[in-house]
C-alpha positions as CSV (number, residue, x, y, z in Angstrom):
1,M,0.0,0.0,0.0
2,F,2.8,2.5,1.0
3,R,4.6,1.8,-2.3
4,S,1.4,2.4,-4.3
5,I,0.9,5.8,-2.6
6,K,4.5,6.7,-3.1
7,N,4.4,5.8,-6.8
8,Y,1.1,7.8,-7.2
9,F,2.9,11.0,-6.3
10,N,6.1,9.9,-8.1
11,K,4.0,9.4,-11.3
12,R,2.6,12.9,-11.1
13,N,6.1,14.3,-11.5
14,L,6.9,12.4,-14.7
15,K,8.0,14.8,-17.4
16,D,7.7,12.4,-20.4
17,N,4.6,10.1,-20.8
18,N,6.7,7.7,-22.9
19,Y,7.9,6.3,-19.6
20,L,4.5,5.6,-18.1
21,Y,5.2,1.9,-18.6
22,L,7.7,2.0,-15.7
23,F,4.7,2.3,-13.4
24,D,2.9,-0.8,-14.8
25,E,2.6,-4.0,-12.7
26,A,5.9,-5.9,-12.8
27,K,6.2,-8.8,-15.1
28,D,5.8,-12.2,-13.4
29,E,9.0,-14.2,-12.9
30,E,11.1,-11.5,-14.5
31,Y,13.8,-9.5,-12.6
32,V,16.7,-7.3,-13.4
33,C,19.8,-7.6,-11.2
34,F,22.1,-4.6,-11.5
35,D,25.2,-3.1,-9.9
36,C,26.9,0.3,-10.2
37,E,30.6,1.2,-9.9
38,T,31.2,4.8,-8.7
39,T,33.9,7.4,-8.1
40,G,33.2,7.1,-4.4
41,L,30.6,6.2,-1.8
42,N,28.7,9.5,-1.4
43,P,25.7,9.7,-3.8
44,K,25.5,13.5,-3.3
45,V,29.0,14.2,-4.7
46,D,30.1,11.0,-6.5
47,D,29.3,9.8,-10.0
48,I,28.5,6.5,-11.6
49,I,31.3,5.2,-13.8
50,S,29.8,1.9,-14.9
51,I,26.5,0.0,-14.8
52,G,26.1,-3.8,-15.2
53,A,22.8,-5.6,-15.4
54,V,21.3,-9.0,-16.3
55,I,17.8,-10.2,-16.8
56,I,16.5,-13.2,-14.8
57,K,13.5,-15.1,-16.1
58,N,12.0,-18.2,-14.7
59,N,15.0,-19.0,-12.6
60,T,17.3,-18.5,-15.6
61,I,19.9,-15.8,-16.2
62,I,19.3,-14.6,-19.8
63,S,22.9,-14.5,-20.9
64,S,22.0,-13.2,-24.3
65,K,20.6,-10.0,-22.7
66,K,23.0,-8.0,-20.7
67,F,23.6,-4.3,-20.0
68,V,27.2,-3.1,-19.7
69,K,28.0,0.6,-19.9
70,F,30.9,2.8,-18.9
71,V,30.1,6.4,-18.0
72,K,32.2,9.6,-18.0
73,P,32.3,10.9,-14.5
74,K,32.2,14.6,-13.6
75,T,34.1,14.0,-10.4
76,K,37.5,12.6,-9.8
77,L,38.0,8.9,-9.1
78,Q,38.9,8.3,-5.5
79,A,41.9,6.0,-4.7
80,N,39.8,3.8,-2.3
81,A,37.2,3.3,-5.1
82,I,39.9,2.4,-7.6
83,K,41.2,-0.3,-5.2
84,I,37.7,-2.0,-5.3
85,H,36.7,-1.8,-9.0
86,H,40.2,-1.2,-10.6
87,I,38.7,1.3,-13.1
88,R,41.1,4.1,-13.8
89,E,40.4,7.4,-15.5
90,C,42.3,6.2,-18.6
91,D,39.9,3.3,-18.8
92,L,37.0,5.7,-19.3
93,K,38.3,7.6,-22.3
94,D,35.6,6.1,-24.5
95,A,32.9,6.1,-21.9
96,E,29.4,7.5,-22.6
97,D,27.5,10.4,-21.2
98,I,25.3,9.5,-18.2
99,D,22.2,11.2,-19.7
100,K,22.3,8.7,-22.6
101,V,23.2,5.7,-20.4
102,I,20.3,6.4,-18.0
103,I,17.7,6.3,-20.8
104,E,19.2,3.1,-22.2
105,F,19.2,1.6,-18.7
106,L,15.5,2.5,-18.2
107,E,14.6,0.8,-21.5
108,F,16.6,-2.3,-20.4
109,I,15.0,-2.7,-17.0
110,G,11.4,-1.7,-18.1
111,N,9.0,-2.3,-15.2
112,R,10.7,-5.4,-13.9
113,T,11.5,-5.9,-10.2
114,L,15.1,-4.9,-9.4
115,V,17.5,-7.1,-7.5
116,G,20.8,-6.3,-6.0
117,Y,23.3,-6.4,-3.1
118,F,23.1,-3.2,-1.0
119,L,20.7,-2.1,-3.7
120,E,19.6,1.1,-1.9
121,F,22.9,2.7,-2.7
122,D,22.8,1.8,-6.4
123,I,19.2,3.0,-6.7
124,E,20.1,6.3,-5.0
125,M,22.9,6.7,-7.6
126,I,20.5,6.1,-10.5
127,N,17.9,8.5,-9.0
128,K,20.5,11.2,-8.8
129,Y,20.5,11.4,-12.6
130,L,17.0,10.2,-13.3
131,K,15.1,12.8,-11.1
132,P,16.5,15.9,-12.9
133,K,16.0,14.3,-16.3
134,L,12.5,12.8,-16.0
135,G,11.2,14.2,-12.7
136,I,10.8,10.8,-11.1
137,K,12.7,8.3,-9.0
138,L,12.8,4.6,-10.0
139,P,9.3,3.3,-9.4
140,N,10.3,-0.4,-9.7
141,K,9.9,-2.8,-6.9
142,A,13.3,-3.7,-5.3
143,L,14.6,-6.8,-3.6
144,E,17.7,-6.8,-1.5
145,V,19.6,-10.1,-1.5
146,S,21.3,-9.5,1.8
147,A,17.9,-9.0,3.5
148,I,16.6,-12.3,1.9
149,Y,19.8,-14.0,3.1
150,Y,19.4,-12.6,6.6
151,D,15.8,-13.9,6.8
152,Y,16.9,-17.3,5.6
153,K,19.7,-17.5,8.2
154,I,17.7,-16.2,11.1
155,E,14.9,-18.7,10.3
156,R,17.3,-21.6,10.4
157,I,19.6,-20.6,13.3
158,P,18.4,-17.6,15.3
159,Q,21.5,-15.6,16.2
160,A,22.5,-12.0,17.0
161,N,25.2,-11.5,14.3
162,I,24.9,-12.7,10.8
163,D,27.7,-12.0,8.4
164,L,26.2,-10.2,5.4
165,R,29.5,-9.6,3.5
166,F,29.2,-10.5,-0.2
167,N,31.9,-13.2,-0.2
168,T,30.5,-14.8,2.9
169,I,27.1,-15.1,1.3
170,M,28.7,-16.5,-1.8
171,N,30.6,-19.1,0.2
172,E,27.7,-20.1,2.3
173,L,25.5,-20.7,-0.7
174,K,28.3,-22.3,-2.7
175,I,28.1,-19.8,-5.5
176,P,31.2,-19.9,-7.8
177,S,33.2,-16.6,-7.8
178,L,33.8,-15.0,-11.2
179,G,36.9,-13.4,-9.9
180,K,37.0,-9.8,-11.1
181,H,34.7,-7.4,-9.2
182,D,33.2,-5.2,-11.9
183,A,29.6,-4.0,-12.3
184,Y,28.6,-6.8,-14.7
185,N,30.3,-9.7,-12.8
186,D,28.9,-8.4,-9.5
187,A,25.4,-8.3,-11.1
188,L,25.9,-11.8,-12.4
189,M,27.1,-13.2,-9.1
190,T,24.3,-11.4,-7.2
191,S,21.7,-12.9,-9.6
192,M,23.1,-16.4,-8.9
193,I,22.7,-15.7,-5.1
194,F,19.1,-14.5,-5.7
195,I,18.2,-17.6,-7.7
196,K,19.7,-19.9,-5.2
197,L,18.0,-18.2,-2.3
198,R,14.5,-18.1,-3.9
199,N,14.6,-21.8,-4.5
200,L,15.5,-22.8,-1.0
201,P,12.7,-24.2,1.2
202,K,10.8,-21.7,3.3
203,V,12.5,-18.7,1.7
204,K,10.0,-15.9,1.2
205,I,10.5,-13.4,-1.6
206,N,8.2,-10.4,-0.9
């Protein structure tokens, strides 16, 4: 109910009716798992430098459909961020403008439910560019895999501290690591986590 009310007011701010489909009911059994790499960890001042996304349909990752884009940042890459994603300024010389990439990203995700790891940050980064351009924030339903994993663990063995680090979740669920941590690989590994979790007994996907 709260999400419906929130989207009602969000929809009123839409500047281009060509994107009304974003507010349609999500497609059954279809999800988009995505990840962003950024210049830093502050959405107010940092920029997206890459977006990776995959489509999940009926428990299958559609490998023929993927979204991989590099973006020209307006802010300088921070050393701590480079240590994580290993993307340098020289790697972005052929990157695209964020205004173009955001529209292509919207067309890729459609009205599908979004899936991610610490997804709130990635959505906030997307909204940073989407709101000025179209007047709205992403209206898509969102599912956080670390929250699903937490509920799964607490149901089995009630405990105070559950390790929600990405690699811990991967190891616990026996998901193979793809090695390099870039936006696309992270989206791919997160989608494998999601599929594994949603097919475990008693796991609820809201």
